[in-house]
Rosetta silent file (secondary structure, phi, psi, omega in degrees, C-alpha in Angstrom):
SEQUENCE: MAVSTVTCIEISKEDLKFSAAHFTIFSATERERLHGHNFRVSLDLTAEVGENGMCFSYVEIKRRLRALCAALDEYTLLPGESPFMRIQQEGEFYRAQFNGEQLPFAVSDTQVLPIRNTTVEEFARYLLEQLLADAAFVQGNDIYELVMKVSSGPGQSGSASWRRTDTES
SCORE:     score description
SCORE:     0.000 S_00000001
   1 L     0.000  124.446 -178.316    2.456  -79.358 -202.597 S_00000001
   2 L   -90.426  141.123  176.034    1.173  -76.160 -204.232 S_00000001
   3 L   -89.384  137.418  179.996   -2.334  -74.839 -203.617 S_00000001
   4 L   -61.255  147.753  174.857   -4.300  -73.863 -206.722 S_00000001
   5 L   -96.826   10.823  174.400   -4.811  -70.170 -207.414 S_00000001
   6 E   -90.019  136.556 -178.919   -8.256  -70.900 -208.843 S_00000001
   7 E  -137.696  162.706  174.710  -11.105  -70.002 -206.485 S_00000001
   8 E  -113.582  124.039  179.167  -14.902  -69.922 -206.403 S_00000001
   9 E  -109.771  131.855  175.409  -16.523  -66.651 -205.337 S_00000001
  10 E  -104.405  128.134  174.429  -20.223  -66.498 -204.409 S_00000001
  11 E  -109.273  109.622 -176.679  -22.069  -63.229 -204.976 S_00000001
  12 L  -145.895   86.255 -176.149  -25.308  -63.377 -202.983 S_00000001
  13 L  -104.130  153.584 -179.127  -26.458  -59.986 -201.743 S_00000001
  14 L   -56.806  -34.740 -176.044  -29.780  -59.040 -200.146 S_00000001
  15 L   -88.919    4.339  176.080  -30.580  -56.607 -202.979 S_00000001
  16 L   -88.041   82.811 -175.520  -29.991  -59.140 -205.784 S_00000001
  17 E  -157.745  162.749  171.102  -33.659  -59.897 -206.313 S_00000001
  18 E  -144.075  144.048  177.137  -36.670  -59.157 -208.439 S_00000001
  19 E  -101.884  128.903 -176.719  -40.372  -59.264 -207.640 S_00000001
  20 E  -151.967  151.292  172.537  -42.503  -60.691 -210.407 S_00000001
  21 E   -94.204  147.039  179.231  -45.840  -62.283 -211.179 S_00000001
  22 E  -164.644  173.237  166.491  -45.900  -65.556 -213.102 S_00000001
  23 L  -145.987  139.114  178.372  -47.593  -68.902 -213.464 S_00000001
  24 L   -85.940  136.903  176.848  -45.946  -72.238 -214.163 S_00000001
  25 E  -100.014  122.374 -176.839  -47.358  -74.303 -217.027 S_00000001
  26 L   -94.013  -28.722 -178.360  -47.399  -78.036 -216.219 S_00000001
  27 L  -164.419 -173.750  179.357  -48.905  -79.414 -219.428 S_00000001
  28 L   -66.781  -15.036 -176.342  -51.085  -78.459 -222.377 S_00000001
  29 L  -126.127   -4.465 -175.210  -54.082  -78.314 -220.011 S_00000001
  30 L  -130.091  132.754  177.003  -52.759  -77.480 -216.543 S_00000001
  31 E  -147.631  162.900  173.126  -51.176  -74.334 -215.114 S_00000001
  32 L   -76.873  164.638  170.291  -50.877  -72.482 -211.846 S_00000001
  33 L   -76.598  155.659  176.881  -52.917  -69.405 -211.100 S_00000001
  34 L   -61.341  128.973  179.098  -51.168  -66.081 -211.551 S_00000001
  35 E  -154.873  178.869 -177.073  -49.173  -65.268 -208.405 S_00000001
  36 E  -131.895  164.123  176.996  -45.931  -63.591 -207.429 S_00000001
  37 E  -141.707  159.766  164.699  -42.594  -64.183 -205.752 S_00000001
  38 E  -100.161   97.082 -176.743  -39.616  -62.231 -204.542 S_00000001
  39 E   -80.496  129.913  177.498  -36.993  -64.082 -206.583 S_00000001
  40 E  -101.692  141.956 -176.275  -33.438  -64.036 -205.174 S_00000001
  41 E  -121.170  137.654  172.400  -30.441  -64.214 -207.486 S_00000001
  42 E  -142.491  161.597 -177.343  -26.905  -65.368 -206.747 S_00000001
  43 E  -139.664  130.375  171.175  -23.865  -66.169 -208.829 S_00000001
  44 E  -103.174  129.248  179.275  -20.902  -68.479 -208.243 S_00000001
  45 E  -120.862  126.775  173.784  -17.795  -67.576 -210.267 S_00000001
  46 E  -105.262  123.989 -173.674  -14.777  -69.830 -210.575 S_00000001
  47 E  -152.458  165.779  176.477  -11.765  -67.848 -211.673 S_00000001
  48 E   -79.021  134.130  174.687   -8.020  -67.452 -211.461 S_00000001
  49 L   -79.008  126.073 -177.174   -6.775  -65.271 -208.621 S_00000001
  50 L   -77.739  177.822  179.612   -4.656  -62.493 -210.116 S_00000001
  51 L   -60.150  -24.413 -179.464   -1.325  -61.114 -208.975 S_00000001
  52 L   -86.531    3.289  179.579   -3.241  -58.553 -206.867 S_00000001
  53 L    81.675   12.687  179.701   -4.962  -61.347 -204.888 S_00000001
  54 L  -128.679  156.184  176.777   -8.347  -60.754 -206.565 S_00000001
  55 L   -89.711  -40.031 -173.255  -10.306  -62.449 -209.352 S_00000001
  56 L  -169.796  176.103  177.850  -12.296  -59.470 -210.601 S_00000001
  57 L   -81.731  115.349  176.863  -14.042  -56.329 -209.431 S_00000001
  58 H   -62.121  -35.508  178.945  -16.909  -57.266 -207.108 S_00000001
  59 H   -58.408  -44.824 -177.619  -18.370  -53.800 -207.743 S_00000001
  60 H   -64.045  -47.692 -177.839  -18.549  -54.541 -211.473 S_00000001
  61 H   -68.510  -38.276  178.158  -20.257  -57.937 -211.169 S_00000001
  62 H   -65.096  -37.915  177.181  -22.747  -56.686 -208.558 S_00000001
  63 H   -60.594  -44.296 -179.989  -23.609  -53.739 -210.830 S_00000001
  64 H   -65.677  -42.957  179.921  -24.308  -56.137 -213.702 S_00000001
  65 H   -65.879  -39.969  177.931  -26.396  -58.491 -211.544 S_00000001
  66 H   -63.080  -38.806  178.602  -28.422  -55.595 -210.111 S_00000001
  67 H   -65.528  -39.721  177.415  -29.160  -54.360 -213.644 S_00000001
  68 H   -62.814  -42.798  178.887  -30.346  -57.839 -214.682 S_00000001
  69 H   -65.795  -43.604 -178.679  -32.660  -57.992 -211.663 S_00000001
  70 H   -60.513  -32.975 -178.872  -33.983  -54.456 -212.234 S_00000001
  71 H   -67.779  -19.976  179.736  -34.940  -55.357 -215.808 S_00000001
  72 H  -106.773  -10.892 -171.472  -37.368  -58.020 -214.475 S_00000001
  73 L   -67.596  131.934  175.403  -38.551  -56.275 -211.309 S_00000001
  74 L    64.478   37.663  173.812  -42.280  -55.609 -210.882 S_00000001
  75 E  -120.678  159.179  163.327  -43.384  -57.212 -214.143 S_00000001
  76 E   -87.210  127.776 -176.674  -45.616  -60.099 -215.048 S_00000001
  77 E  -105.359  127.545 -179.621  -43.284  -62.564 -216.766 S_00000001
  78 E  -119.949  145.484 -179.689  -44.545  -64.730 -219.620 S_00000001
  79 E   -86.669  105.664 -177.719  -42.729  -67.555 -221.435 S_00000001
  80 L   -69.206  -15.965 -178.848  -42.427  -66.559 -225.083 S_00000001
  81 L  -113.532   22.966  178.371  -41.199  -70.032 -226.097 S_00000001
  82 L   -65.663  134.498  175.518  -43.788  -72.165 -224.299 S_00000001
  83 L   -74.481  -10.046 -173.539  -44.938  -75.137 -226.385 S_00000001
  84 L  -112.691   -6.294 -177.020  -48.390  -74.828 -224.738 S_00000001
  85 E  -133.344  139.276  175.919  -49.158  -71.114 -224.846 S_00000001
  86 E  -111.398  138.249 -178.744  -49.337  -68.605 -227.679 S_00000001
  87 E  -125.754  128.181  176.918  -48.802  -64.906 -227.053 S_00000001
  88 E  -128.731  142.780  174.479  -49.808  -62.128 -229.436 S_00000001
  89 E   -90.247  129.415  177.206  -49.597  -58.385 -228.973 S_00000001
  90 E  -127.469   92.361 -178.450  -52.853  -56.573 -229.661 S_00000001
  91 L    66.178 -121.269 -177.337  -52.315  -52.845 -229.182 S_00000001
  92 L   -89.176   10.090 -178.165  -51.583  -52.149 -225.536 S_00000001
  93 E  -130.181  147.607  163.929  -52.168  -55.767 -224.494 S_00000001
  94 E   -94.202  136.990  174.956  -50.568  -59.156 -224.847 S_00000001
  95 E  -113.599  111.377  177.948  -53.161  -61.859 -225.320 S_00000001
  96 E   -94.305  131.117  178.424  -51.954  -65.223 -224.049 S_00000001
  97 E  -111.565  119.837 -179.406  -53.908  -68.245 -225.262 S_00000001
  98 E  -140.524  120.988  174.329  -53.715  -71.345 -223.093 S_00000001
  99 L    48.244   43.780  178.243  -56.046  -74.363 -223.163 S_00000001
 100 L    85.384   -8.929  177.706  -58.936  -72.322 -224.556 S_00000001
 101 E   -85.458  146.384  171.510  -58.398  -69.420 -222.124 S_00000001
 102 E  -112.085  114.148 -175.555  -57.723  -65.885 -223.313 S_00000001
 103 E  -113.845  108.835  179.764  -55.476  -64.129 -220.800 S_00000001
 104 E   -88.396  139.717  177.797  -54.914  -60.373 -221.357 S_00000001
 105 E  -135.678  132.504  177.201  -51.825  -58.642 -219.919 S_00000001
 106 E   -64.279  129.982  179.320  -50.949  -54.948 -220.217 S_00000001
 107 H   -56.981  -38.956 -177.150  -47.816  -54.563 -222.363 S_00000001
 108 H   -67.088  -18.865 -178.721  -46.517  -51.895 -219.966 S_00000001
 109 H  -108.763    5.479 -169.149  -46.639  -54.368 -217.047 S_00000001
 110 E  -128.932  143.118  170.661  -45.432  -57.475 -218.872 S_00000001
 111 E  -120.470  125.614  172.516  -42.188  -58.964 -220.157 S_00000001
 112 E   -97.530  112.553 -174.699  -42.338  -61.810 -222.672 S_00000001
 113 E   -98.907  153.501  177.932  -39.049  -63.629 -222.191 S_00000001
 114 L   -80.094   63.356  179.872  -37.303  -66.083 -224.554 S_00000001
 115 L  -132.413  163.259 -177.793  -37.921  -68.981 -222.146 S_00000001
 116 L   -88.301  -23.463 -177.891  -40.114  -72.112 -222.216 S_00000001
 117 L  -158.201  157.195  179.744  -41.696  -71.689 -218.799 S_00000001
 118 L   -95.533   74.288 -178.792  -41.609  -69.186 -215.958 S_00000001
 119 L  -121.289  162.708 -179.722  -39.676  -71.392 -213.544 S_00000001
 120 H   -61.520  -35.294  179.988  -36.586  -70.761 -211.424 S_00000001
 121 H   -68.239  -36.621  176.919  -34.530  -73.024 -213.693 S_00000001
 122 H   -74.131  -37.223  175.477  -35.542  -71.078 -216.806 S_00000001
 123 H   -61.810  -41.097  179.491  -34.986  -67.715 -215.056 S_00000001
 124 H   -62.133  -44.771  179.042  -31.486  -68.898 -214.074 S_00000001
 125 H   -62.882  -46.033 -179.347  -30.698  -69.879 -217.676 S_00000001
 126 H   -59.743  -48.509 -178.990  -32.083  -66.597 -219.031 S_00000001
 127 H   -64.508  -38.358  177.692  -30.099  -64.452 -216.570 S_00000001
 128 H   -65.075  -41.713  177.599  -26.906  -66.402 -217.227 S_00000001
 129 H   -61.906  -39.230  178.076  -27.352  -65.954 -220.987 S_00000001
 130 H   -64.393  -41.969  178.429  -27.842  -62.209 -220.437 S_00000001
 131 H   -64.969  -42.417 -179.772  -24.660  -62.038 -218.350 S_00000001
 132 H   -67.361  -24.352  176.664  -22.683  -64.018 -220.932 S_00000001
 133 L   -68.990  -16.876  176.956  -23.873  -61.613 -223.630 S_00000001
 134 L   -84.627   76.680 -173.530  -21.838  -58.991 -221.759 S_00000001
 135 H   -58.630  -31.816 -178.827  -18.606  -60.006 -223.495 S_00000001
 136 H   -60.165  -38.396  179.550  -16.602  -57.212 -221.857 S_00000001
 137 H   -73.882  -49.749 -175.078  -17.045  -58.788 -218.441 S_00000001
 138 H   -64.962  -45.537 -177.749  -16.524  -62.420 -219.416 S_00000001
 139 H   -77.387  -22.773 -177.943  -13.555  -61.806 -221.701 S_00000001
 140 H   -83.187   -3.722 -179.324  -12.035  -59.182 -219.425 S_00000001
 141 L  -131.132  153.538 -177.536  -11.682  -61.623 -216.527 S_00000001
 142 L   -88.231   68.023 -175.351  -10.092  -65.053 -216.270 S_00000001
 143 E   -94.127  130.889  177.977  -13.381  -66.868 -215.519 S_00000001
 144 E   -96.934  -35.765 -175.453  -13.560  -70.654 -215.830 S_00000001
 145 E  -151.987  144.911  174.457  -17.131  -71.291 -214.697 S_00000001
 146 E  -127.980  137.304  173.507  -20.323  -69.411 -213.810 S_00000001
 147 E  -129.562  112.105  178.476  -23.327  -70.821 -211.943 S_00000001
 148 E   -93.583  133.263  179.027  -26.409  -68.588 -211.818 S_00000001
 149 E  -123.978  139.653  174.930  -29.006  -69.451 -209.160 S_00000001
 150 E  -129.814  131.047 -178.661  -32.552  -68.164 -208.802 S_00000001
 151 E  -119.905  139.017  175.987  -34.684  -68.909 -205.749 S_00000001
 152 E   -99.863    0.133  179.293  -38.426  -68.402 -205.323 S_00000001
 153 E   166.806  170.323 -179.873  -38.194  -68.963 -201.568 S_00000001
 154 L   -56.474  131.229  175.923  -36.131  -70.738 -198.942 S_00000001
 155 L    79.685    9.484 -178.809  -35.179  -74.243 -200.038 S_00000001
 156 E  -141.652  103.785 -179.688  -36.357  -73.896 -203.652 S_00000001
 157 E  -145.242  163.793  174.566  -33.971  -72.764 -206.361 S_00000001
 158 E  -129.881  158.979 -178.979  -32.802  -73.573 -209.843 S_00000001
 159 E  -140.650  161.653  174.081  -29.457  -73.026 -211.477 S_00000001
 160 E  -139.762  145.546 -176.216  -27.778  -72.821 -214.852 S_00000001
 161 E  -132.541  155.979  175.993  -24.062  -73.116 -215.508 S_00000001
 162 E  -134.525  137.370  176.799  -21.458  -72.194 -218.097 S_00000001
 163 E  -126.832  132.203  178.338  -17.940  -73.562 -218.319 S_00000001
 164 L   -64.387  137.174  173.835  -15.214  -72.038 -220.442 S_00000001
 165 L   -97.875  165.607 -179.967  -13.943  -74.311 -223.194 S_00000001
 166 H   -58.964  -29.864 -178.316  -10.360  -74.331 -224.404 S_00000001
 167 H   -75.692  -15.364 -178.460  -11.420  -72.429 -227.536 S_00000001
 168 H   -93.231   -7.528 -177.031  -12.801  -69.553 -225.397 S_00000001
 169 L   -82.398    0.000    0.000   -9.595  -68.871 -223.463 S_00000001
C-alpha cells in the first residue's frame, strides 16, 4: 500500500497578524461600537510533495502572508460592499452613513475593503483572494487547496477556502 505524496502544511506564525479597528454590522439598524482586535492569520496548504521532499518555499509563503497582514495593520477597516452602509470620500475623510448616523474616518487611517462586513469570515475571504491574485505563487507550486483562517481571539475564527479545479492544473 503506497502512502500519498500529497500533504497539508499549516503556516501559523506569531507575527502573522494585524491590529485593526472595526465594527460588525448586524442589520440595517444595529451595529457594534467601534473597537479593535489583534487579528491572527494562518494558512493551510494542501500540495504535492516534490522530489526534494518539500511542497514549496516556506520563506516565500510567509513573506506573502506578512505583506498581506502589513497592508491591514493599524487601520480602521470599513466594508465597502455593505448592503447597510454607504461610504463616500469627502476630502481627507470618509463619511460612512449608517442608520441615520454620519461616521467620519480619516482617509489616512482607514481602509475601505471590498467586503460586505468587517468579520473574521470576510477578512479570511479577502486575504485568500489577495493571495490567489498572486498568480506567480499559486501557479508556481503544485497546490491543490488553500484554507485561510483569521481569528479575532482564542476560540473565534473564520475561514475561506479555494480548491484547484482540473482546468487550473
